[in-house]
NULO-552227 format. One record per residue (C-alpha): residue in one letter; x, y, z. Coordinates in Angstrom, 3 decimals. Example, Ala and Ser with C-alpha at 12.3 -4.5 7.8 and 13.67 -1.06 7.14 Angstrom:
residuo/c1/c2/c3
a/12.300/-4.500/7.800
s/13.670/-1.060/7.140
// end
This chain:
residuo/c1/c2/c3
x/-38.415/23.351/10.123
x/-35.707/22.093/12.482
x/-33.090/19.598/11.317
x/-32.310/16.562/13.474
x/-29.041/14.671/13.810
x/-30.900/11.536/12.725
x/-31.694/13.191/9.388
x/-28.017/13.991/8.897
x/-27.023/10.423/9.775
x/-29.642/9.032/7.392
x/-28.245/11.186/4.595
x/-24.723/9.928/5.324
x/-25.954/6.324/5.447
x/-27.253/6.729/1.923
x/-23.873/8.042/0.764
x/-21.260/5.487/-0.347
x/-17.559/6.289/-0.090
x/-16.157/5.136/-3.467
x/-12.934/3.998/-1.787
x/-14.224/2.015/1.215
x/-17.401/1.061/-0.723
x/-19.359/1.596/2.492
x/-21.351/4.499/3.877
x/-19.766/7.067/6.187
x/-21.750/5.932/9.233
x/-20.833/2.245/8.857
x/-17.120/3.123/8.722
x/-17.518/5.534/11.678
x/-15.926/8.238/9.541
x/-18.598/10.868/10.316
x/-17.978/12.510/13.683
x/-18.842/15.626/15.710
x/-22.106/16.373/13.921
x/-23.325/19.801/15.061
x/-26.566/21.535/14.084
x/-27.202/25.235/14.636
x/-30.518/26.162/13.105
x/-30.104/25.425/9.420
x/-26.308/25.192/9.581
x/-24.691/21.744/9.837
x/-21.014/21.079/10.508
x/-19.245/17.746/10.890
x/-15.862/16.050/10.704
x/-15.124/13.179/8.319
x/-12.077/11.136/9.381
x/-11.087/8.618/6.719
x/-9.123/5.429/7.509
x/-6.913/5.871/4.431
x/-4.786/8.681/2.942
x/-6.881/10.643/0.451
x/-5.061/13.803/-0.596
x/-6.019/13.557/-4.272
x/-9.724/12.851/-3.621
x/-10.353/14.826/-0.422
x/-12.043/17.747/-2.210
x/-14.319/15.351/-4.080
x/-15.364/13.611/-0.859
x/-15.912/16.951/0.890
x/-18.175/18.124/-1.936
x/-20.022/14.791/-1.949
x/-20.747/14.930/1.797
x/-21.753/18.596/1.807
x/-24.081/18.122/-1.170
x/-25.832/15.197/0.541
x/-26.443/17.246/3.703
x/-27.571/20.353/1.814
x/-30.234/18.197/0.144
x/-31.961/17.763/3.555
x/-35.033/19.980/3.907
x/-34.303/22.863/6.261
x/-30.504/22.844/5.818
x/-29.140/26.218/4.705
x/-25.440/25.417/4.813
x/-23.208/22.374/5.335
x/-19.512/22.358/6.153
x/-17.517/19.114/6.273
x/-13.926/19.033/7.496
x/-12.320/16.005/5.863
x/-9.082/14.440/7.116
x/-7.574/11.002/7.567
x/-5.888/9.020/10.304
x/-3.578/6.025/9.806
x/-2.862/3.741/12.759
x/-0.850/0.554/13.299
x/-2.719/-2.665/12.628
x/-2.276/-6.152/13.996
x/0.349/-8.517/12.583
x/1.288/-12.181/13.005
x/1.165/-13.483/16.566
x/4.441/-13.315/18.453
x/6.034/-10.727/16.119
x/6.775/-7.235/17.421
x/6.301/-4.020/15.455
x/9.329/-2.230/13.985
x/10.095/1.139/15.653
x/9.012/4.022/13.439
x/6.788/1.834/11.217
x/3.003/1.545/11.611
x/2.191/-0.900/8.805
x/4.261/-3.173/6.543
x/2.898/-4.117/3.121
x/4.673/-6.988/1.350
x/4.522/-7.011/-2.453
x/5.153/-10.527/-3.747
x/4.911/-12.698/-6.833
x/5.307/-16.372/-7.503
x/7.693/-15.844/-10.408
x/9.902/-13.149/-11.877
x/9.124/-10.938/-14.837
x/5.556/-10.046/-13.865
x/6.277/-6.423/-12.911
x/6.344/-6.857/-9.133
x/9.055/-4.263/-8.421
x/7.388/-1.750/-10.748
x/4.091/-2.310/-8.941
x/5.800/-1.958/-5.540
x/7.463/1.363/-6.328
x/4.357/2.867/-7.950
x/2.238/1.658/-5.009
x/4.640/3.323/-2.558
x/4.719/6.559/-4.555
x/0.924/6.587/-4.924
x/0.473/6.167/-1.161
x/2.909/9.061/-0.629
x/1.050/11.202/-3.175
x/-2.146/10.522/-1.214
x/-0.520/12.095/1.854
x/0.979/9.134/3.723
x/4.534/8.849/5.044
x/5.993/5.935/3.103
x/9.156/3.849/3.039
x/10.468/1.248/0.604
x/12.509/-1.798/1.644
x/14.123/-3.570/-1.299
x/14.198/-7.176/-0.048
x/15.471/-8.591/-3.338
x/19.031/-9.207/-2.140
x/20.158/-10.953/-5.338
x/18.653/-8.412/-7.740
x/18.024/-5.044/-6.031
x/16.232/-2.681/-8.421
x/14.705/0.016/-6.215
x/17.810/2.296/-6.201
x/17.462/2.600/-9.999
x/13.670/2.898/-9.925
x/13.790/5.649/-7.295
x/16.733/7.418/-8.948
x/18.874/7.238/-5.782
x/22.689/7.254/-5.822
x/25.222/7.148/-2.994
x/25.490/5.206/0.240
x/23.510/5.547/3.481
x/25.073/7.274/6.480
x/24.903/6.419/10.171
x/24.755/9.077/12.870
x/25.322/6.695/15.792
x/27.437/4.025/14.091
x/24.679/1.444/14.568
x/21.548/2.433/12.640
x/21.572/3.402/8.967
x/19.793/6.552/7.871
x/17.314/5.711/5.098
x/18.039/7.120/1.671
x/15.470/9.559/0.275
x/14.135/9.361/-3.266
x/11.042/10.983/-4.798
x/9.783/11.837/-1.315
x/9.963/8.361/0.241
x/12.456/6.697/2.571
x/14.303/3.718/1.096
x/16.789/0.998/2.011
x/18.342/-1.607/-0.255
x/21.408/-3.844/-0.382
x/21.973/-2.006/-3.665
x/23.042/1.068/-1.676
x/25.774/-0.914/0.076
x/27.411/-2.795/-2.820
x/28.741/-1.933/-6.272
x/26.256/-2.269/-9.123
x/28.302/-5.022/-10.824
x/28.933/-7.056/-7.647
x/26.991/-10.349/-7.648
x/25.535/-11.507/-4.322
x/27.003/-15.022/-4.152
x/25.380/-15.821/-0.792
x/23.625/-18.836/0.604
x/20.135/-18.651/2.138
x/21.093/-17.958/5.801
x/23.274/-14.988/4.801
x/20.500/-13.567/2.637
x/17.862/-13.791/5.363
x/20.259/-12.259/7.876
x/20.925/-9.384/5.479
x/17.172/-8.807/5.090
x/16.613/-8.657/8.843
x/19.530/-6.253/9.265
x/18.285/-3.949/6.505
x/14.871/-3.867/8.147
x/15.845/-3.603/11.806
x/19.044/-1.534/11.482
x/17.455/1.259/9.463
x/16.263/4.335/11.328
x/12.798/4.525/9.779
x/11.134/7.843/10.568
x/7.431/7.787/11.489
x/6.216/5.713/8.528
x/2.530/5.058/7.925
x/3.445/2.331/5.451
x/6.642/0.443/4.669
x/6.337/-1.279/1.285
x/8.581/-4.347/0.986
x/9.581/-5.406/-2.519
x/10.127/-9.151/-2.172
x/12.114/-11.330/-4.579
x/9.987/-13.738/-6.639
x/9.206/-17.210/-5.330
x/8.439/-18.837/-1.981
x/11.906/-19.444/-0.574
x/14.006/-18.415/2.445
x/13.435/-14.651/2.194
x/9.676/-14.977/1.855
x/9.473/-17.369/4.813
x/11.716/-15.149/6.930
x/9.556/-12.140/6.163
x/6.360/-14.083/6.856
x/7.571/-15.537/10.165
x/9.821/-12.869/11.717
x/8.767/-9.545/10.209
x/5.520/-7.827/11.369
x/3.692/-7.871/8.033
x/0.297/-6.163/8.044
x/-0.741/-7.647/4.711
x/0.488/-8.852/1.327
x/-0.225/-7.804/-2.251
x/0.227/-10.493/-4.915
x/1.333/-9.434/-8.408
x/0.701/-11.608/-11.458
x/-0.008/-11.530/-15.182
x/-3.078/-13.124/-16.796
x/-1.171/-16.074/-18.274
x/-1.624/-19.526/-16.754
x/2.087/-20.084/-15.985
x/2.298/-16.891/-13.913
x/-0.969/-17.632/-12.133
x/0.182/-21.106/-11.054
x/3.129/-19.557/-9.197
x/1.112/-16.580/-7.921
x/-1.326/-18.997/-6.266
x/1.591/-20.637/-4.456
x/2.695/-17.259/-3.104
x/-0.810/-16.460/-1.963
x/-1.166/-19.809/-0.173
x/2.199/-19.340/1.562
x/1.079/-16.090/3.181
x/-2.238/-17.637/4.173
x/-0.460/-20.517/5.905
x/1.658/-18.189/8.063
x/-1.264/-15.932/8.993
x/-0.490/-12.892/6.823
x/-3.687/-11.348/5.370
x/-3.891/-11.087/1.580
x/-4.838/-7.502/0.698
x/-5.505/-8.345/-2.929
x/-4.118/-9.129/-6.366
x/-2.703/-6.789/-9.020
x/-2.666/-7.978/-12.620
x/0.036/-6.524/-14.857
x/0.063/-6.690/-18.663
x/-3.715/-7.140/-18.675
x/-4.072/-5.658/-22.127
x/-1.837/-4.429/-24.932
x/-2.922/-1.319/-26.815
x/-1.126/-0.790/-30.117
x/0.639/2.581/-30.090
x/0.066/2.979/-33.861
x/-3.482/1.783/-34.527
x/-5.031/1.621/-31.042
x/-6.042/-2.028/-31.431
x/-6.514/-3.748/-28.047
x/-5.135/-7.259/-27.739
x/-4.976/-9.481/-24.606
x/-1.540/-10.955/-25.366
x/-1.227/-12.820/-22.052
x/-4.841/-13.965/-21.748
x/-8.017/-12.617/-20.195
x/-9.409/-12.632/-16.665
x/-6.714/-14.748/-15.006
x/-6.218/-12.416/-12.052
x/-9.951/-12.043/-11.429
x/-10.457/-15.820/-11.549
x/-7.670/-16.286/-9.021
x/-9.366/-13.759/-6.735
x/-12.701/-15.539/-7.128
x/-11.100/-18.897/-6.282
x/-9.419/-17.587/-3.119
x/-12.045/-15.040/-2.026
x/-9.683/-12.102/-2.230
x/-9.941/-8.711/-3.938
x/-8.883/-7.865/-7.471
x/-7.149/-4.541/-6.813
x/-6.696/-3.543/-10.436
x/-5.233/-4.363/-13.834
x/-2.530/-2.442/-15.681
x/-1.957/-2.417/-19.437
x/1.213/-3.554/-21.185
x/2.435/-0.029/-21.874
x/5.973/0.954/-22.863
x/5.895/4.192/-20.861
x/5.669/2.226/-17.574
x/8.989/0.543/-18.383
x/10.660/3.665/-19.801
x/9.704/5.944/-16.903
x/10.639/3.389/-14.235
x/14.036/2.695/-15.833
x/14.657/6.455/-15.862
x/14.156/6.666/-12.079
x/10.836/8.509/-12.307
x/8.032/5.904/-12.200
x/4.727/6.739/-13.869
x/2.985/7.971/-10.706
x/5.612/10.745/-10.538
x/6.432/11.179/-14.232
x/2.819/11.403/-15.425
x/0.625/11.990/-12.344
x/-2.438/12.929/-14.437
x/-2.229/9.878/-16.718
x/-4.703/7.005/-16.789
x/-1.942/4.626/-15.625
x/-1.181/6.810/-12.576
x/-4.907/6.940/-11.853
x/-5.005/3.123/-11.778
x/-2.035/2.992/-9.392
x/-3.718/5.572/-7.137
x/-6.895/3.509/-7.094
x/-4.903/0.402/-6.154
x/-3.062/2.329/-3.412
x/-6.290/3.636/-1.861
x/-7.857/0.170/-1.901
x/-4.730/-1.314/-0.274
x/-4.892/1.382/2.417
x/-8.619/0.684/2.933
x/-7.948/-3.054/3.233
x/-5.235/-2.354/5.814
x/-7.654/-0.075/7.661
x/-10.206/-2.901/7.808
x/-7.804/-5.079/9.801
x/-7.793/-5.192/13.594
x/-5.976/-2.281/15.237
x/-2.766/-3.049/17.110
x/-2.984/-1.811/20.728
x/0.366/-3.114/21.965
x/1.935/0.348/22.040
x/-0.874/1.708/24.235
x/-0.286/-0.607/27.166
x/2.652/0.059/29.479
x/4.978/-2.807/30.270
x/4.519/-4.106/33.824
x/7.660/-4.966/35.757
x/7.419/-6.817/39.095
x/10.379/-6.440/41.417
x/11.081/-7.843/44.831
x/11.690/-4.963/47.247
// end
């Protein structure tokens, strides 16, 4: 009994990728299907980095094809490809950076910087090339969270070399000033500093640059939204009503300037007593999900109020690195893959593929 390509495609249509939540034909991930008697080979090219789940997906695809009558063997080669995606109109891409992900919150104290650094590290652990821009000029925290000391160097006297910490490239005003020096700057100086940190850093072939924004909807957020090529934004909140009020403002700000909302992360969703195991929703229940329902955006995940997240981040080894097999790291990885999938769903940027046309009078 001969096997047809249509049978293989039908089998892949019935198979749902747990990360894209679509089948492999709909996402155009299945390619180069070849049939030789009872042997089937194909390539699966994912639109998101998937280092920690690639074996699982390979086994899933091969098992589905082997279940077809007449198939003796199935071999799937699974890889991924990350491309640059479209940004706000009139804003050019940054050299060496394919996609910029802004991590924002309406107010402070909701765990935004912790989410940003664990998101960046999870994307890197999934196989992507990742950078971190600490845009919180007044309160830079990424040097501590990434365990980086020292000052950046410049090979040409113009561009700064990014600092390297835990396998990702990083830049922060915290690398350029003393820890105890307060940034007593007005808005225009702060926004200028942000643009210089972004544009005067020699980013090296990044798939994603995660930007840790300061809380609020002020000068820095507007500058980033209007002048920086942001692919999409992640909003961080806690379940409590006060945090959600401000988180909604941040979400609406990005919508107004044409930056896609990739989703919402809810921190401190649940407290689990370290002594008795009792679960208690200290800050409320379901606030982040309700916000997502109201604004038709995705709830990316909820993280518990857990002391180890704070301890490990303060020590310069965030949970994704300190405890990669933990449930908390698993949640961050799930959030990172969904963010990457959401970025992959956006329109592809083709500006780099077209040559510039110069007309001269001769």
